[in-house]
MINUNU-620452 format. One line per field, with one value per residue (C-alpha): residue in one letter; x negated, y negated, z negated. Coordinates in steps of 0.25 Angstrom, whole numbers. Layout:
N
code = [a;...]
x = [X;...]
y = [Y;...]
z = [Z;...]
***
This chain:
498
code = [x;x;x;x;x;x;x;x;x;x;x;x;x;x;x;x;x;x;x;x;x;x;x;x;x;x;x;x;x;x;x;x;x;x;x;x;x;x;x;x;x;x;x;x;x;x;x;x;x;x;x;x;x;x;x;x;x;x;x;x;x;x;x;x;x;x;x;x;x;x;x;x;x;x;x;x;x;x;x;x;x;x;x;x;x;x;x;x;x;x;x;x;x;x;x;x;x;x;x;x;x;x;x;x;x;x;x;x;x;x;x;x;x;x;x;x;x;x;x;x;x;x;x;x;x;x;x;x;x;x;x;x;x;x;x;x;x;x;x;x;x;x;x;x;x;x;x;x;x;x;x;x;x;x;x;x;x;x;x;x;x;x;x;x;x;x;x;x;x;x;x;x;x;x;x;x;x;x;x;x;x;x;x;x;x;x;x;x;x;x;x;x;x;x;x;x;x;x;x;x;x;x;x;x;x;x;x;x;x;x;x;x;x;x;x;x;x;x;x;x;x;x;x;x;x;x;x;x;x;x;x;x;x;x;x;x;x;x;x;x;x;x;x;x;x;x;x;x;x;x;x;x;x;x;x;x;x;x;x;x;x;x;x;x;x;x;x;x;x;x;x;x;x;x;x;x;x;x;x;x;x;x;x;x;x;x;x;x;x;x;x;x;x;x;x;x;x;x;x;x;x;x;x;x;x;x;x;x;x;x;x;x;x;x;x;x;x;x;x;x;x;x;x;x;x;x;x;x;x;x;x;x;x;x;x;x;x;x;x;x;x;x;x;x;x;x;x;x;x;x;x;x;x;x;x;x;x;x;x;x;x;x;x;x;x;x;x;x;x;x;x;x;x;x;x;x;x;x;x;x;x;x;x;x;x;x;x;x;x;x;x;x;x;x;x;x;x;x;x;x;x;x;x;x;x;x;x;x;x;x;x;x;x;x;x;x;x;x;x;x;x;x;x;x;x;x;x;x;x;x;x;x;x;x;x;x;x;x;x;x;x;x;x;x;x;x;x;x;x;x;x;x;x;x;x;x;x;x;x;x;x;x;x;x;x;x;x;x;x;x;x;x;x;x;x;x;x;x;x;x;x;x;x;x;x;x;x;x;x;x;x;x;x;x;x;x;x;x]
x = [28;26;34;46;40;31;43;46;32;31;43;38;24;26;14;5;6;0;-11;-14;-15;-25;-34;-33;-36;-49;-53;-50;-62;-70;-85;-91;-104;-111;-104;-99;-85;-73;-69;-63;-48;-37;-38;-29;-19;-20;-14;-6;-19;-16;-1;4;-6;0;12;18;26;13;1;-8;-5;-9;-22;-24;-22;-32;-42;-43;-47;-55;-61;-60;-61;-51;-49;-36;-30;-16;-11;-25;-29;-41;-37;-47;-41;-50;-46;-55;-58;-73;-72;-62;-72;-83;-76;-66;-75;-89;-87;-76;-81;-77;-64;-57;-49;-34;-28;-21;-7;3;14;8;12;25;30;26;16;3;1;-1;-14;-15;-14;-23;-36;-49;-52;-51;-36;-37;-49;-40;-29;-39;-44;-30;-27;-40;-35;-21;-22;-35;-35;-34;-21;-14;-18;-11;2;2;14;22;19;24;36;40;38;47;58;56;59;72;76;72;80;92;92;82;88;83;69;64;69;64;50;50;56;46;34;41;44;29;24;33;30;15;14;25;30;43;53;60;75;78;86;86;75;75;60;58;68;61;47;54;60;47;39;48;46;31;30;34;28;14;12;-1;6;16;5;-3;9;10;-5;-5;7;7;18;28;27;34;45;59;66;78;68;71;62;58;65;51;53;65;58;47;56;62;48;43;55;53;38;40;50;40;29;35;47;40;28;37;43;30;27;41;38;25;31;42;32;39;30;26;12;9;0;5;7;-8;-12;-4;-10;-24;-25;-39;-39;-51;-43;-32;-19;-11;-20;-20;-5;-3;-13;-6;8;2;-5;7;16;6;7;22;22;11;13;28;28;16;18;33;29;19;30;38;26;25;40;38;25;32;44;34;25;33;21;13;25;26;11;11;22;16;3;12;19;6;-1;11;22;36;39;33;30;15;7;-6;-13;-9;-15;-29;-23;-13;-23;-13;-3;-14;-17;-3;-4;-18;-12;0;-10;-16;-4;4;-3;8;-1;-7;-15;-19;-18;-26;-39;-46;-61;-67;-79;-84;-89;-96;-92;-97;-102;-88;-85;-74;-70;-67;-52;-49;-38;-43;-33;-37;-29;-27;-17;-29;-38;-28;-27;-42;-43;-58;-54;-40;-37;-23;-21;-6;-3;0;-10;-13;-23;-33;-36;-40;-53;-55;-62;-71;-60;-51;-42;-39;-44;-42;-54;-54;-49;-35;-40;-47;-34;-35;-46;-37;-38;-23;-26;-35;-50;-61;-58;-43;-40;-27;-28;-15;-20;-21;-7;-2;-10;-4;10;10;4;14;26;21;18;31;39;32;34;49;54;53;54;63;70;84;95;107;122;119;107;97;84;83;70;61;55;41;43;38;42;31;24;12;16;23]
y = [26;40;43;51;61;65;71;83;87;86;95;104;106;107;113;111;96;97;106;97;85;92;95;81;75;83;77;62;54;66;63;63;71;57;54;41;36;34;19;12;14;16;28;39;47;63;68;55;47;32;33;25;14;11;4;13;2;-6;2;-8;-18;-9;-6;-21;-23;-11;-18;-29;-19;-8;-15;-14;1;9;23;29;43;47;61;67;59;49;35;24;10;0;-14;-23;-25;-24;-10;-5;-9;-3;10;11;5;7;21;25;39;42;33;36;48;48;55;68;67;78;67;64;78;79;66;69;58;66;62;48;42;34;46;55;61;56;66;70;67;53;50;54;45;33;35;34;22;15;17;12;1;-6;-21;-23;-15;-25;-35;-27;-27;-42;-45;-33;-39;-52;-47;-39;-51;-59;-48;-49;-64;-61;-51;-60;-71;-62;-56;-62;-54;-41;-46;-33;-24;-34;-33;-18;-18;-27;-19;-6;-11;-15;-2;6;-2;-2;13;20;10;11;0;0;-3;-17;-10;4;10;25;26;13;18;32;25;15;27;35;23;21;36;35;22;30;44;38;29;32;36;45;52;54;62;71;73;77;86;93;102;91;95;108;102;104;91;94;94;83;71;77;67;64;78;73;60;68;76;63;57;69;68;53;55;65;56;44;53;60;52;39;47;56;43;39;52;52;38;42;54;45;33;24;22;8;5;10;17;31;29;25;36;47;41;42;56;61;74;79;79;88;83;88;82;69;68;71;60;50;53;51;38;32;36;30;17;17;21;13;0;-1;-3;-11;-21;-23;-24;-35;-43;-42;-48;-59;-63;-63;-72;-82;-83;-84;-94;-103;-113;-102;-100;-115;-116;-104;-109;-123;-116;-109;-121;-129;-118;-111;-122;-119;-115;-100;-89;-86;-76;-69;-80;-89;-80;-86;-100;-97;-94;-97;-86;-77;-80;-76;-63;-60;-65;-56;-44;-49;-54;-41;-30;-20;-8;-12;0;3;18;27;32;45;47;59;60;56;41;31;17;6;17;24;38;39;54;61;62;49;41;27;15;2;-8;-19;-26;-29;-33;-43;-49;-50;-64;-63;-64;-70;-82;-81;-68;-67;-79;-78;-88;-86;-98;-90;-83;-97;-103;-118;-124;-136;-144;-141;-132;-118;-105;-90;-85;-72;-69;-63;-50;-48;-46;-32;-29;-33;-22;-20;-12;-3;-1;8;19;19;5;3;5;-3;-15;-23;-20;-24;-37;-41;-37;-44;-57;-57;-55;-66;-77;-75;-75;-88;-94;-92;-91;-97;-86;-91;-85;-81;-88;-83;-88;-100;-104;-100;-94;-79;-77;-66;-55;-51;-36;-24;-9;0;11;13;0;-11]
z = [-89;-83;-70;-71;-62;-74;-82;-74;-74;-89;-90;-79;-84;-99;-106;-94;-97;-111;-106;-94;-103;-113;-102;-96;-110;-110;-96;-99;-97;-94;-92;-79;-75;-77;-90;-83;-88;-80;-78;-90;-91;-102;-110;-104;-112;-112;-99;-95;-94;-92;-86;-98;-96;-82;-78;-68;-61;-59;-61;-54;-65;-76;-69;-67;-82;-85;-77;-88;-98;-90;-78;-63;-62;-71;-74;-78;-79;-74;-78;-76;-64;-63;-58;-55;-54;-46;-50;-42;-27;-29;-36;-26;-15;-22;-23;-11;-1;-5;-10;0;2;-13;-14;-1;-5;-10;-22;-19;-24;-23;-21;-7;-1;-10;-4;10;12;12;27;23;27;14;5;14;6;12;23;38;38;32;42;54;48;47;61;66;58;63;77;74;63;64;65;80;79;70;81;92;84;80;89;82;68;73;80;68;59;67;66;51;51;59;48;37;43;46;32;22;10;17;17;10;21;32;26;26;40;46;41;45;59;61;55;64;76;75;70;79;89;82;81;68;67;61;49;43;51;47;48;40;30;28;25;16;8;8;3;-9;-13;-11;-19;-31;-28;-24;-36;-43;-56;-49;-41;-54;-59;-47;-47;-62;-60;-47;-53;-50;-35;-39;-46;-40;-36;-46;-58;-68;-64;-51;-42;-36;-29;-22;-18;-12;-3;2;4;12;21;23;25;36;43;42;47;58;64;69;74;83;88;93;100;107;111;117;124;130;134;125;113;108;104;90;81;83;98;99;91;99;112;107;102;99;107;99;86;82;88;76;66;74;75;60;57;67;60;46;49;56;44;35;41;41;26;21;29;26;11;9;20;16;1;5;12;-1;-8;2;0;-15;-14;-5;-16;-27;-21;-12;-10;-4;6;9;12;21;29;30;36;46;50;52;60;68;68;67;82;81;71;68;75;72;80;69;57;56;55;44;32;21;27;28;13;9;16;8;-5;-3;-3;-16;-24;-24;-17;-13;-16;-29;-32;-18;-13;-22;-18;-24;-26;-19;-28;-41;-42;-51;-51;-61;-70;-70;-65;-55;-53;-40;-38;-45;-40;-37;-37;-31;-40;-29;-39;-48;-37;-32;-46;-49;-54;-51;-36;-37;-46;-52;-45;-49;-40;-26;-20;-5;-6;-14;0;6;7;9;22;23;29;17;24;20;27;24;15;23;37;39;43;29;22;27;18;6;-5;-3;9;2;3;8;18;13;17;23;38;40;34;47;51;37;38;51;49;35;41;52;42;32;42;49;37;32;46;46;32;18;7;-5;-16;-14;-21;-29;-27;-35;-27;-37;-33;-36;-43;-37;-46;-43;-44;-36;-35;-40;-32;-23;-16;-23]
***
């Protein structure tokens, strides 16, 4: 179950490993000053901790199974590091929102710098740089901004329909291209090429490398063995060093190239409205210009990196759900036909009158959250919750997967059922139980001070894609040469995002 990256470290460190293991054994379940216990969890092994208790491909499933035995807050240890797994929405709200001053930091992982993405807002420690990033995000990605770009989302969604009509077998690439085209247009005013855009290709490759490098288990290994950074790339099992060199080059390209494109466009008076052009045009003269520009570049690249993978993955989940539950697709299309008709495509003015389509979008977030363990938080001080001790510096994981499968909140949680989000009205019709904009408060977008600043953008572009596809196409299984349907396997690639 251990990652192959552990092998060179064991070879390289030799006797140090035994000494380290013995010292950590003495520290396991160390008492606190107040003699309070850690939250319950499986008994860790010396040095390894609970690595063998966790399915490396699907750790969220392992933690959800542990919840049945140990409860809503779980303590695990991975290679000497403390991990707190939060399995319920109420507990996450109590910690990440009501005690946000303690739970808003990020773990420090050597891999962030090694792979060249330490500029990323998502990974920034809680401090002045992060506050500047959030200030820029608030200026550029608040709810009103998504409204400004609604025509862009619909225009790109209609382009997605044309691509699907032209080459339906290439739907995976069309999904990625759709999301990338919106992210690049809204962030940089950059029009992506219909096929093989170099910047889109760069971020796709970078994301694939980071999906493995930034998994919680891999990060725990790097944290426990900082000597791994010193290994030469030719060392047996040190392929991650070659990946890191490639990732640093891609990260620099993603960070610098589109930003410089906007600067040139502004100088030539050809810049389109975008996040970066707006920010560059509103420099705060009271601030350090170099620091501001670095922050602008980093926040824009963060939108590009974070938004591309999560939204395109969610569109994959949408296609899967429509294949698995054709009755849901049929009901949504009947609603669209009755409200919109067949002479035009839906617009955002129709959103309030399409409650079942809204429920499909809400249920997609619940059924298969694409970041099932959220982004790790870290405690900046010792804390006590429910009589349990949570140490300073612990990595806190929000198990969104467990929250969306809480049968106390969701009946038959494994079933894709959009109607669970509907509420009956006195006249017997259905209405959405919550306003459409409330979807941006879903735990999939994080909680507390670290909530995703791009949630309004994601909500709007995803709705535009979903409603447009449902209005134009019927999603069915492919057939083989004999005309038999090809069964679809519900299988996901592992990593920070599925």
